[in-house]
C-alpha positions, -999 to +999 in steps of 0.1 A: -608+159-589-586+173-567-561+184-599-590+204-603-602+219-572-559+230-574-565+248-607-602+265-591-582+272-561-556+294-579-578+311-602-598+323-571-564+334-552-552+351-581-584+372-585-578+382-550-545+395-550-555+413-583-552+453-578-588+467-572-598+491-603-593+524-592-604+558-604-571+575-621-569+615-617-564+632-648-532+632-664-515+671-663-499+686-692-462+691-692-452+727-693-414+734-698-395+761-676-367+774-684-339+768-654-310+795-654-279+769-650-249+781-635-216+792-654-187+765-656-159+779-635-126+762-645-098+755-613-064+751-616-053+725-592-019+720-586-003+682-591+013+667-566+052+658-583+058+624-581+088+606-554+105+573-562+109+555-535+129+525-536+118+493-512+143+467-501+131+432-521+130+403-493+153+374-497+139+343-509+134+311-487+127+279-506+103+258-482+101+222-491+063+213-499+053+187-474+048+149-490+017+131-482+016+097-459+004+072-484-025+060-484-035+032-453-051-004-466-082-003-448-087-036-430-126-031-427-147-007-402-140-016-368-170-024-357-200-053-375-229-049-397-258-071-392-281-058-418-299-042-394-333-047-394-332-072-417-307-094-401-327-125-393-350-129-423-332-151-451-332-133-487-323-147-513-315-178-501-286-164-475-290-157-439-281-124-422-262-126-391-275-127-357-253-106-337-224-082-347-193-095-368-161-082-351-136-072-377-097-069-373-092-032-381-057-016-378-050+009-343-030+030-355-049+051-373-088+069-368-117+067-388-131+097-393-171+103-396-172+095-434-156+060-428-121+069-442-088+060-427-068+094-412-041+098-390-048+103-354-049+135-342-022+143-316 
């Protein structure tokens, strides 16, 4: 079956992708060598003195938050939806519209790409 073929294919792919056996070189024994360390030399570095600077604070300016406009009641899409592609076929005893239906829409607002009513850009 197809499932067995995929299992066989994955086993063959894993076998091909495996690294080929190689002769490993003989490991060399560890030989410890002493390394002369440099002596520590202490250097005194003078610290910079603290200098206090007064920074003038800015005056507080209170700004009232902008209140969002109340949501607009949505009257419906400005275009009709006829149930395409099943507009002319009966479904559960109901008949679809044969032509788009015009809805009355509020023309003082705009509709964005997701169908929400938003204020029009000026």
